[in-house]
All heavy atoms as a GROMACS GRO file, in nm:
protein
  502
    1MET      N    1   1.996  -2.144  -5.811
    1MET     CA    2   1.969  -2.108  -5.670
    1MET      C    3   2.096  -2.055  -5.612
    1MET      O    4   2.201  -2.110  -5.616
    1MET     CB    5   1.922  -2.234  -5.600
    1MET     CG    6   1.881  -2.209  -5.460
    1MET     SD    7   1.763  -2.336  -5.416
    1MET     CE    8   1.842  -2.393  -5.266
    2THR      N    9   2.086  -1.937  -5.547
    2THR     CA   10   2.198  -1.884  -5.479
    2THR      C   11   2.208  -1.934  -5.336
    2THR      O   12   2.111  -1.963  -5.269
    2THR     CB   13   2.190  -1.730  -5.475
    2THR    OG1   14   2.074  -1.691  -5.406
    2THR    CG2   15   2.185  -1.669  -5.618
    3GLN      N   16   2.330  -1.932  -5.289
    3GLN     CA   17   2.364  -1.980  -5.153
    3GLN      C   18   2.328  -1.862  -5.057
    3GLN      O   19   2.368  -1.751  -5.085
    3GLN     CB   20   2.508  -2.018  -5.147
    3GLN     CG   21   2.535  -2.139  -5.078
    3GLN     CD   22   2.681  -2.176  -5.085
    3GLN    OE1   23   2.759  -2.103  -5.148
    3GLN    NE2   24   2.717  -2.285  -5.025
    4SER      N   25   2.263  -1.890  -4.949
    4SER     CA   26   2.248  -1.786  -4.852
    4SER      C   27   2.377  -1.761  -4.774
    4SER      O   28   2.450  -1.858  -4.749
    4SER     CB   29   2.134  -1.818  -4.751
    4SER     OG   30   2.164  -1.931  -4.677
    5ARG      N   31   2.409  -1.638  -4.748
    5ARG     CA   32   2.533  -1.611  -4.681
    5ARG      C   33   2.510  -1.504  -4.570
    5ARG      O   34   2.410  -1.434  -4.572
    5ARG     CB   35   2.633  -1.544  -4.781
    5ARG     CG   36   2.676  -1.643  -4.883
    5ARG     CD   37   2.763  -1.576  -4.986
    5ARG     NE   38   2.801  -1.664  -5.092
    5ARG     CZ   39   2.914  -1.733  -5.105
    5ARG    NH1   40   3.006  -1.706  -5.017
    5ARG    NH2   41   2.934  -1.815  -5.204
    6LYS      N   42   2.591  -1.505  -4.480
    6LYS     CA   43   2.589  -1.405  -4.364
    6LYS      C   44   2.716  -1.327  -4.367
    6LYS      O   45   2.825  -1.378  -4.396
    6LYS     CB   46   2.577  -1.483  -4.228
    6LYS     CG   47   2.455  -1.559  -4.214
    6LYS     CD   48   2.339  -1.469  -4.193
    6LYS     CE   49   2.206  -1.544  -4.169
    6LYS     NZ   50   2.095  -1.467  -4.161
    7ARG      N   51   2.700  -1.200  -4.336
    7ARG     CA   52   2.815  -1.114  -4.325
    7ARG      C   53   2.895  -1.131  -4.204
    7ARG      O   54   2.839  -1.156  -4.094
    7ARG     CB   55   2.769  -0.961  -4.332
    7ARG     CG   56   2.832  -0.888  -4.439
    7ARG     CD   57   2.780  -0.747  -4.448
    7ARG     NE   58   2.734  -0.723  -4.582
    7ARG     CZ   59   2.816  -0.709  -4.685
    7ARG    NH1   60   2.943  -0.712  -4.670
    7ARG    NH2   61   2.771  -0.680  -4.801
    8LEU      N   62   3.024  -1.126  -4.206
    8LEU     CA   63   3.108  -1.141  -4.096
    8LEU      C   64   3.222  -1.036  -4.097
    8LEU      O   65   3.303  -1.031  -4.188
    8LEU     CB   66   3.179  -1.277  -4.098
    8LEU     CG   67   3.279  -1.311  -3.991
    8LEU    CD1   68   3.210  -1.318  -3.852
    8LEU    CD2   69   3.350  -1.440  -4.013
    9GLY      N   70   3.213  -0.946  -4.001
    9GLY     CA   71   3.316  -0.843  -3.995
    9GLY      C   72   3.426  -0.880  -3.899
    9GLY      O   73   3.394  -0.921  -3.784
   10LEU      N   74   3.548  -0.876  -3.942
   10LEU     CA   75   3.658  -0.915  -3.850
   10LEU      C   76   3.753  -0.794  -3.829
   10LEU      O   77   3.781  -0.729  -3.925
   10LEU     CB   78   3.738  -1.027  -3.916
   10LEU     CG   79   3.671  -1.165  -3.930
   10LEU    CD1   80   3.765  -1.257  -4.008
   10LEU    CD2   81   3.637  -1.222  -3.792
   11SER      N   82   3.799  -0.785  -3.708
   11SER     CA   83   3.908  -0.688  -3.679
   11SER      C   84   4.030  -0.772  -3.641
   11SER      O   85   4.016  -0.856  -3.551
   11SER     CB   86   3.869  -0.598  -3.565
   11SER     OG   87   3.762  -0.515  -3.597
   12VAL      N   88   4.135  -0.760  -3.713
   12VAL     CA   89   4.253  -0.844  -3.690
   12VAL      C   90   4.372  -0.758  -3.669
   12VAL      O   91   4.373  -0.640  -3.717
   12VAL     CB   92   4.280  -0.948  -3.811
   12VAL    CG1   93   4.156  -1.041  -3.823
   12VAL    CG2   94   4.301  -0.871  -3.940
   13PRO      N   95   4.469  -0.808  -3.600
   13PRO     CA   96   4.590  -0.731  -3.589
   13PRO      C   97   4.659  -0.703  -3.719
   13PRO      O   98   4.640  -0.778  -3.816
   13PRO     CB   99   4.685  -0.828  -3.502
   13PRO     CG  100   4.591  -0.921  -3.432
   13PRO     CD  101   4.480  -0.933  -3.527
   14GLU      N  102   4.723  -0.591  -3.735
   14GLU     CA  103   4.786  -0.548  -3.859
   14GLU      C  104   4.879  -0.652  -3.920
   14GLU      O  105   4.873  -0.674  -4.037
   14GLU     CB  106   4.854  -0.415  -3.840
   14GLU     CG  107   4.891  -0.353  -3.972
   14GLU     CD  108   4.942  -0.207  -3.960
   14GLU    OE1  109   4.900  -0.136  -3.859
   14GLU    OE2  110   5.018  -0.163  -4.047
   15ASN      N  111   4.963  -0.714  -3.832
   15ASN     CA  112   5.060  -0.811  -3.882
   15ASN      C  113   4.983  -0.935  -3.944
   15ASN      O  114   5.028  -0.993  -4.044
   15ASN     CB  115   5.158  -0.854  -3.784
   15ASN     CG  116   5.102  -0.915  -3.655
   15ASN    OD1  117   4.982  -0.897  -3.629
   15ASN    ND2  118   5.181  -0.977  -3.581
   16LEU      N  119   4.871  -0.978  -3.877
   16LEU     CA  120   4.795  -1.084  -3.932
   16LEU      C  121   4.738  -1.047  -4.067
   16LEU      O  122   4.731  -1.122  -4.164
   16LEU     CB  123   4.689  -1.129  -3.839
   16LEU     CG  124   4.592  -1.243  -3.881
   16LEU    CD1  125   4.674  -1.366  -3.918
   16LEU    CD2  126   4.488  -1.271  -3.774
   17TYR      N  127   4.676  -0.924  -4.073
   17TYR     CA  128   4.623  -0.874  -4.197
   17TYR      C  129   4.726  -0.878  -4.307
   17TYR      O  130   4.692  -0.917  -4.420
   17TYR     CB  131   4.566  -0.730  -4.177
   17TYR     CG  132   4.517  -0.670  -4.304
   17TYR    CD1  133   4.378  -0.697  -4.342
   17TYR    CD2  134   4.594  -0.584  -4.385
   17TYR    CE1  135   4.340  -0.634  -4.461
   17TYR    CE2  136   4.539  -0.530  -4.500
   17TYR     CZ  137   4.414  -0.557  -4.533
   17TYR     OH  138   4.366  -0.503  -4.654
   18LYS      N  139   4.842  -0.829  -4.279
   18LYS     CA  140   4.951  -0.830  -4.382
   18LYS      C  141   4.982  -0.969  -4.430
   18LYS      O  142   5.004  -0.990  -4.549
   18LYS     CB  143   5.074  -0.764  -4.330
   18LYS     CG  144   5.058  -0.609  -4.317
   18LYS     CD  145   5.186  -0.546  -4.261
   18LYS     CE  146   5.173  -0.398  -4.243
   18LYS     NZ  147   5.291  -0.332  -4.188
   19ASN      N  148   4.989  -1.068  -4.340
   19ASN     CA  149   5.013  -1.205  -4.382
   19ASN      C  150   4.900  -1.263  -4.467
   19ASN      O  151   4.926  -1.327  -4.565
   19ASN     CB  152   5.024  -1.296  -4.251
   19ASN     CG  153   5.158  -1.272  -4.178
   19ASN    OD1  154   5.248  -1.220  -4.232
   19ASN    ND2  155   5.157  -1.311  -4.056
   20ILE      N  156   4.778  -1.233  -4.435
   20ILE     CA  157   4.670  -1.279  -4.518
   20ILE      C  158   4.665  -1.214  -4.651
   20ILE      O  159   4.650  -1.276  -4.750
   20ILE     CB  160   4.533  -1.253  -4.442
   20ILE    CG1  161   4.523  -1.340  -4.312
   20ILE    CG2  162   4.415  -1.288  -4.536
   20ILE    CD1  163   4.409  -1.305  -4.224
   21LEU      N  164   4.695  -1.079  -4.653
   21LEU     CA  165   4.706  -1.006  -4.774
   21LEU      C  166   4.818  -1.060  -4.867
   21LEU      O  167   4.789  -1.082  -4.989
   21LEU     CB  168   4.730  -0.857  -4.751
   21LEU     CG  169   4.746  -0.766  -4.871
   21LEU    CD1  170   4.620  -0.765  -4.957
   21LEU    CD2  171   4.784  -0.632  -4.826
   22GLU      N  172   4.930  -1.095  -4.810
   22GLU     CA  173   5.037  -1.156  -4.893
   22GLU      C  174   4.994  -1.281  -4.951
   22GLU      O  175   5.028  -1.314  -5.066
   22GLU     CB  176   5.168  -1.166  -4.811
   22GLU     CG  177   5.232  -1.036  -4.775
   22GLU     CD  178   5.355  -1.054  -4.681
   22GLU    OE1  179   5.389  -1.172  -4.655
   22GLU    OE2  180   5.406  -0.952  -4.635
   23LYS      N  181   4.934  -1.370  -4.873
   23LYS     CA  182   4.886  -1.498  -4.919
   23LYS      C  183   4.789  -1.479  -5.034
   23LYS      O  184   4.790  -1.553  -5.133
   23LYS     CB  185   4.829  -1.580  -4.803
   23LYS     CG  186   4.788  -1.722  -4.840
   23LYS     CD  187   4.743  -1.800  -4.723
   23LYS     CE  188   4.704  -1.940  -4.767
   23LYS     NZ  189   4.685  -2.035  -4.654
   24ALA      N  190   4.687  -1.392  -5.010
   24ALA     CA  191   4.584  -1.363  -5.112
   24ALA      C  192   4.648  -1.321  -5.239
   24ALA      O  193   4.612  -1.366  -5.344
   24ALA     CB  194   4.490  -1.260  -5.049
   25GLU      N  195   4.732  -1.222  -5.233
   25GLU     CA  196   4.794  -1.168  -5.358
   25GLU      C  197   4.875  -1.272  -5.422
   25GLU      O  198   4.869  -1.290  -5.550
   25GLU     CB  199   4.890  -1.050  -5.321
   25GLU     CG  200   4.807  -0.928  -5.276
   25GLU     CD  201   4.898  -0.806  -5.239
   25GLU    OE1  202   5.013  -0.836  -5.207
   25GLU    OE2  203   4.846  -0.697  -5.233
   26TYR      N  204   4.947  -1.357  -5.356
   26TYR     CA  205   5.026  -1.468  -5.414
   26TYR      C  206   4.938  -1.564  -5.491
   26TYR      O  207   4.965  -1.614  -5.600
   26TYR     CB  208   5.106  -1.543  -5.307
   26TYR     CG  209   5.188  -1.657  -5.360
   26TYR    CD1  210   5.306  -1.631  -5.432
   26TYR    CD2  211   5.148  -1.789  -5.346
   26TYR    CE1  212   5.383  -1.736  -5.478
   26TYR    CE2  213   5.218  -1.893  -5.395
   26TYR     CZ  214   5.338  -1.868  -5.461
   26TYR     OH  215   5.410  -1.971  -5.512
   27GLN      N  216   4.818  -1.593  -5.422
   27GLN     CA  217   4.721  -1.684  -5.487
   27GLN      C  218   4.628  -1.625  -5.596
   27GLN      O  219   4.549  -1.690  -5.653
   27GLN     CB  220   4.637  -1.756  -5.376
   27GLN     CG  221   4.722  -1.844  -5.287
   27GLN     CD  222   4.639  -1.898  -5.175
   27GLN    OE1  223   4.529  -1.853  -5.143
   27GLN    NE2  224   4.691  -2.004  -5.113
   28GLY      N  225   4.639  -1.486  -5.602
   28GLY     CA  226   4.548  -1.420  -5.700
   28GLY      C  227   4.405  -1.412  -5.648
   28GLY      O  228   4.310  -1.415  -5.728
   29LYS      N  229   4.384  -1.407  -5.518
   29LYS     CA  230   4.254  -1.405  -5.462
   29LYS      C  231   4.233  -1.282  -5.380
   29LYS      O  232   4.322  -1.202  -5.350
   29LYS     CB  233   4.236  -1.528  -5.368
   29LYS     CG  234   4.243  -1.659  -5.433
   29LYS     CD  235   4.216  -1.771  -5.332
   29LYS     CE  236   4.225  -1.907  -5.390
   29LYS     NZ  237   4.203  -2.011  -5.290
   30THR      N  238   4.106  -1.259  -5.345
   30THR     CA  239   4.074  -1.144  -5.255
   30THR      C  240   4.101  -1.192  -5.111
   30THR      O  241   4.112  -1.317  -5.079
   30THR     CB  242   3.920  -1.108  -5.264
   30THR    OG1  243   3.843  -1.221  -5.216
   30THR    CG2  244   3.884  -1.074  -5.405
   31ILE      N  245   4.111  -1.096  -5.020
   31ILE     CA  246   4.132  -1.125  -4.885
   31ILE      C  247   4.014  -1.201  -4.827
   31ILE      O  248   4.031  -1.302  -4.756
   31ILE     CB  249   4.154  -0.994  -4.796
   31ILE    CG1  250   4.288  -0.936  -4.837
   31ILE    CG2  251   4.148  -1.028  -4.648
   31ILE    CD1  252   4.315  -0.799  -4.767
   32ASN      N  253   3.894  -1.166  -4.865
   32ASN     CA  254   3.772  -1.233  -4.818
   32ASN      C  255   3.773  -1.383  -4.860
   32ASN      O  256   3.748  -1.476  -4.785
   32ASN     CB  257   3.649  -1.171  -4.874
   32ASN     CG  258   3.521  -1.225  -4.816
   32ASN    OD1  259   3.503  -1.214  -4.693
   32ASN    ND2  260   3.441  -1.281  -4.899
   33SER      N  261   3.808  -1.410  -4.989
   33SER     CA  262   3.812  -1.543  -5.037
   33SER      C  263   3.922  -1.624  -4.967
   33SER      O  264   3.904  -1.738  -4.932
   33SER     CB  265   3.844  -1.543  -5.186
   33SER     OG  266   3.855  -1.670  -5.238
   34THR      N  267   4.035  -1.560  -4.939
   34THR     CA  268   4.144  -1.636  -4.868
   34THR      C  269   4.104  -1.664  -4.731
   34THR      O  270   4.127  -1.780  -4.676
   34THR     CB  271   4.270  -1.544  -4.869
   34THR    OG1  272   4.307  -1.522  -5.005
   34THR    CG2  273   4.382  -1.610  -4.799
   35CYS      N  274   4.031  -1.576  -4.654
   35CYS     CA  275   3.982  -1.602  -4.522
   35CYS      C  276   3.888  -1.714  -4.523
   35CYS      O  277   3.892  -1.808  -4.437
   35CYS     CB  278   3.922  -1.483  -4.464
   35CYS     SG  279   4.040  -1.349  -4.417
   36ILE      N  280   3.795  -1.719  -4.617
   36ILE     CA  281   3.703  -1.832  -4.624
   36ILE      C  282   3.773  -1.962  -4.654
   36ILE      O  283   3.743  -2.068  -4.589
   36ILE     CB  284   3.595  -1.804  -4.738
   36ILE    CG1  285   3.502  -1.692  -4.697
   36ILE    CG2  286   3.512  -1.928  -4.768
   36ILE    CD1  287   3.420  -1.639  -4.807
   37ASP      N  288   3.871  -1.966  -4.734
   37ASP     CA  289   3.949  -2.086  -4.753
   37ASP      C  290   4.020  -2.129  -4.630
   37ASP      O  291   4.032  -2.252  -4.599
   37ASP     CB  292   4.059  -2.063  -4.865
   37ASP     CG  293   4.002  -2.047  -5.003
   37ASP    OD1  294   3.888  -2.089  -5.023
   37ASP    OD2  295   4.077  -2.002  -5.092
   38ILE      N  296   4.079  -2.035  -4.554
   38ILE     CA  297   4.146  -2.070  -4.423
   38ILE      C  298   4.046  -2.127  -4.322
   38ILE      O  299   4.075  -2.221  -4.257
   38ILE     CB  300   4.214  -1.939  -4.364
   38ILE    CG1  301   4.331  -1.903  -4.454
   38ILE    CG2  302   4.256  -1.969  -4.220
   38ILE    CD1  303   4.384  -1.761  -4.421
   39PHE      N  304   3.921  -2.068  -4.317
   39PHE     CA  305   3.820  -2.123  -4.226
   39PHE      C  306   3.785  -2.264  -4.268
   39PHE      O  307   3.775  -2.355  -4.184
   39PHE     CB  308   3.695  -2.035  -4.231
   39PHE     CG  309   3.711  -1.901  -4.179
   39PHE    CD1  310   3.632  -1.793  -4.228
   39PHE    CD2  311   3.815  -1.867  -4.085
   39PHE    CE1  312   3.643  -1.666  -4.178
   39PHE    CE2  313   3.823  -1.738  -4.034
   39PHE     CZ  314   3.740  -1.636  -4.082
   40TRP      N  315   3.766  -2.287  -4.398
   40TRP     CA  316   3.729  -2.422  -4.441
   40TRP      C  317   3.846  -2.519  -4.412
   40TRP      O  318   3.816  -2.631  -4.372
   40TRP     CB  319   3.700  -2.432  -4.595
   40TRP     CG  320   3.555  -2.392  -4.625
   40TRP    CD1  321   3.513  -2.284  -4.697
   40TRP    CD2  322   3.433  -2.453  -4.579
   40TRP    NE1  323   3.374  -2.279  -4.696
   40TRP    CE2  324   3.329  -2.382  -4.626
   40TRP    CE3  325   3.412  -2.563  -4.498
   40TRP    CZ2  326   3.191  -2.425  -4.604
   40TRP    CZ3  327   3.283  -2.601  -4.469
   40TRP    CH2  328   3.178  -2.536  -4.524
   41GLU      N  329   3.966  -2.485  -4.442
   41GLU     CA  330   4.082  -2.573  -4.402
   41GLU      C  331   4.085  -2.609  -4.261
   41GLU      O  332   4.100  -2.727  -4.230
   41GLU     CB  333   4.215  -2.506  -4.446
   41GLU     CG  334   4.234  -2.492  -4.592
   41GLU     CD  335   4.352  -2.408  -4.631
   41GLU    OE1  336   4.439  -2.377  -4.536
   41GLU    OE2  337   4.365  -2.364  -4.744
   42TYR      N  338   4.057  -2.515  -4.175
   42TYR     CA  339   4.053  -2.542  -4.031
   42TYR      C  340   3.947  -2.638  -3.996
   42TYR      O  341   3.973  -2.739  -3.925
   42TYR     CB  342   4.028  -2.408  -3.951
   42TYR     CG  343   3.997  -2.432  -3.804
   42TYR    CD1  344   4.107  -2.450  -3.719
   42TYR    CD2  345   3.873  -2.435  -3.758
   42TYR    CE1  346   4.088  -2.478  -3.582
   42TYR    CE2  347   3.845  -2.459  -3.624
   42TYR     CZ  348   3.956  -2.480  -3.534
   42TYR     OH  349   3.932  -2.506  -3.400
   43PHE      N  350   3.818  -2.622  -4.045
   43PHE     CA  351   3.711  -2.710  -4.005
   43PHE      C  352   3.732  -2.849  -4.072
   43PHE      O  353   3.697  -2.952  -4.012
   43PHE     CB  354   3.575  -2.657  -4.043
   43PHE     CG  355   3.536  -2.543  -3.947
   43PHE    CD1  356   3.532  -2.408  -3.995
   43PHE    CD2  357   3.502  -2.571  -3.822
   43PHE    CE1  358   3.498  -2.308  -3.899
   43PHE    CE2  359   3.465  -2.473  -3.727
   43PHE     CZ  360   3.465  -2.339  -3.772
   44GLU      N  361   3.786  -2.853  -4.188
   44GLU     CA  362   3.813  -2.987  -4.250
   44GLU      C  363   3.916  -3.065  -4.170
   44GLU      O  364   3.903  -3.187  -4.153
   44GLU     CB  365   3.855  -2.970  -4.398
   44GLU     CG  366   3.734  -2.927  -4.484
   44GLU     CD  367   3.784  -2.889  -4.626
   44GLU    OE1  368   3.905  -2.859  -4.649
   44GLU    OE2  369   3.689  -2.867  -4.708
   45LYS      N  370   4.018  -2.996  -4.122
   45LYS     CA  371   4.121  -3.059  -4.038
   45LYS      C  372   4.057  -3.108  -3.905
   45LYS      O  373   4.090  -3.219  -3.858
   45LYS     CB  374   4.241  -2.964  -4.010
   45LYS     CG  375   4.330  -2.952  -4.132
   45LYS     CD  376   4.438  -2.855  -4.096
   45LYS     CE  377   4.530  -2.827  -4.214
   45LYS     NZ  378   4.633  -2.727  -4.196
   46GLN      N  379   3.978  -3.020  -3.849
   46GLN     CA  380   3.901  -3.064  -3.723
   46GLN      C  381   3.815  -3.191  -3.743
   46GLN      O  382   3.806  -3.277  -3.663
   46GLN     CB  383   3.819  -2.946  -3.669
   46GLN     CG  384   3.903  -2.831  -3.617
   46GLN     CD  385   3.992  -2.865  -3.506
   46GLN    OE1  386   3.952  -2.931  -3.407
   46GLN    NE2  387   4.119  -2.830  -3.517
   47ASP      N  388   3.748  -3.190  -3.861
   47ASP     CA  389   3.663  -3.301  -3.897
   47ASP      C  390   3.744  -3.433  -3.904
   47ASP      O  391   3.698  -3.536  -3.857
   47ASP     CB  392   3.591  -3.276  -4.022
   47ASP     CG  393   3.479  -3.384  -4.049
   47ASP    OD1  394   3.407  -3.408  -3.958
   47ASP    OD2  395   3.474  -3.429  -4.157
   48LYS      N  396   3.865  -3.424  -3.961
   48LYS     CA  397   3.951  -3.539  -3.972
   48LYS      C  398   3.993  -3.596  -3.837
   48LYS      O  399   4.004  -3.713  -3.820
   48LYS     CB  400   4.071  -3.511  -4.068
   48LYS     CG  401   4.037  -3.501  -4.211
   48LYS     CD  402   4.157  -3.471  -4.293
   48LYS     CE  403   4.115  -3.449  -4.439
   48LYS     NZ  404   4.235  -3.420  -4.520
   49LYS      N  405   4.014  -3.500  -3.745
   49LYS     CA  406   4.056  -3.538  -3.608
   49LYS      C  407   3.940  -3.605  -3.534
   49LYS      O  408   3.961  -3.688  -3.452
   49LYS     CB  409   4.100  -3.412  -3.526
   49LYS     CG  410   4.228  -3.354  -3.574
   49LYS     CD  411   4.261  -3.238  -3.485
   49LYS     CE  412   4.390  -3.175  -3.528
   49LYS     NZ  413   4.417  -3.053  -3.453
   50GLU      N  414   3.823  -3.569  -3.577
   50GLU     CA  415   3.702  -3.623  -3.503
   50GLU      C  416   3.623  -3.720  -3.596
   50GLU      O  417   3.504  -3.708  -3.612
   50GLU     CB  418   3.610  -3.507  -3.463
   50GLU     CG  419   3.677  -3.409  -3.376
   50GLU     CD  420   3.592  -3.279  -3.351
   50GLU    OE1  421   3.481  -3.275  -3.411
   50GLU    OE2  422   3.637  -3.198  -3.277
   51GLN      N  423   3.693  -3.811  -3.660
   51GLN     CA  424   3.630  -3.895  -3.756
   51GLN      C  425   3.512  -3.978  -3.699
   51GLN      O  426   3.425  -4.016  -3.769
   51GLN     CB  427   3.728  -3.986  -3.824
   51GLN     CG  428   3.815  -3.915  -3.920
   51GLN     CD  429   3.913  -4.009  -3.996
   51GLN    OE1  430   3.924  -4.118  -3.965
   51GLN    NE2  431   3.988  -3.948  -4.093
   52GLY      N  432   3.517  -4.001  -3.574
   52GLY     CA  433   3.411  -4.079  -3.508
   52GLY      C  434   3.286  -3.998  -3.487
   52GLY      O  435   3.183  -4.057  -3.455
   53ASN      N  436   3.301  -3.868  -3.504
   53ASN     CA  437   3.186  -3.777  -3.480
   53ASN      C  438   3.083  -3.790  -3.589
   53ASN      O  439   3.114  -3.802  -3.704
   53ASN     CB  440   3.239  -3.633  -3.470
   53ASN     CG  441   3.134  -3.535  -3.422
   53ASN    OD1  442   3.023  -3.568  -3.410
   53ASN    ND2  443   3.182  -3.411  -3.392
   54VAL      N  444   2.957  -3.784  -3.554
   54VAL     CA  445   2.846  -3.798  -3.655
   54VAL      C  446   2.841  -3.679  -3.738
   54VAL      O  447   2.812  -3.687  -3.860
   54VAL     CB  448   2.712  -3.820  -3.578
   54VAL    CG1  449   2.595  -3.817  -3.671
   54VAL    CG2  450   2.717  -3.940  -3.491
   55THR      N  451   2.875  -3.553  -3.696
   55THR     CA  452   2.864  -3.433  -3.767
   55THR      C  453   2.983  -3.426  -3.870
   55THR      O  454   3.096  -3.442  -3.829
   55THR     CB  455   2.866  -3.312  -3.672
   55THR    OG1  456   2.764  -3.321  -3.581
   55THR    CG2  457   2.855  -3.183  -3.755
   56LYS      N  458   2.950  -3.400  -3.986
   56LYS     CA  459   3.053  -3.385  -4.092
   56LYS      C  460   3.040  -3.242  -4.153
   56LYS      O  461   2.932  -3.191  -4.172
   56LYS     CB  462   3.035  -3.486  -4.207
   56LYS     CG  463   3.044  -3.627  -4.163
   56LYS     CD  464   3.192  -3.663  -4.132
   56LYS     CE  465   3.200  -3.800  -4.092
   56LYS     NZ  466   3.331  -3.840  -4.044
   57VAL      N  467   3.153  -3.187  -4.181
   57VAL     CA  468   3.162  -3.053  -4.241
   57VAL      C  469   3.150  -3.072  -4.392
   57VAL      O  470   3.224  -3.148  -4.453
   57VAL     CB  471   3.294  -2.982  -4.206
   57VAL    CG1  472   3.301  -2.849  -4.286
   57VAL    CG2  473   3.302  -2.962  -4.055
   58VAL      N  474   3.054  -3.002  -4.447
   58VAL     CA  475   3.031  -3.014  -4.597
   58VAL      C  476   3.072  -2.878  -4.650
   58VAL      O  477   3.013  -2.776  -4.622
   58VAL     CB  478   2.882  -3.047  -4.628
   58VAL    CG1  479   2.864  -3.050  -4.776
   58VAL    CG2  480   2.843  -3.178  -4.565
   59ARG      N  481   3.170  -2.880  -4.741
   59ARG     CA  482   3.214  -2.761  -4.803
   59ARG      C  483   3.129  -2.723  -4.926
   59ARG      O  484   3.108  -2.813  -5.014
   59ARG     CB  485   3.365  -2.768  -4.846
   59ARG     CG  486   3.428  -2.642  -4.894
   59ARG     CD  487   3.569  -2.659  -4.911
   59ARG     NE  488   3.626  -2.532  -4.947
   59ARG     CZ  489   3.753  -2.502  -4.950
   59ARG    NH1  490   3.844  -2.594  -4.917
   59ARG    NH2  491   3.803  -2.386  -4.984
   60ARG      N  492   3.076  -2.607  -4.936
   60ARG     CA  493   2.997  -2.566  -5.049
   60ARG      C  494   3.058  -2.460  -5.127
   60ARG      O  495   3.118  -2.378  -5.092
   60ARG     CB  496   2.856  -2.527  -4.999
   60ARG     CG  497   2.798  -2.647  -4.931
   60ARG     CD  498   2.656  -2.614  -4.885
   60ARG     NE  499   2.610  -2.734  -4.813
   60ARG     CZ  500   2.497  -2.746  -4.758
   60ARG    NH1  501   2.422  -2.645  -4.752
   60ARG    NH2  502   2.464  -2.856  -4.703
   0.00000   0.00000   0.00000
């Protein structure tokens, strides 16, 4: 079974793009994959801050 996904187009400042590109190349990943990892890291950190919250972020 495949996971349903939604397209997300981002316009970012050039210096931010270069930073993400450098991180992606260092890790041997695509820019898209690196952005997804960054988003997950952010939400996982937010979830830890809100441990009393009923909603939990599930990484898939």
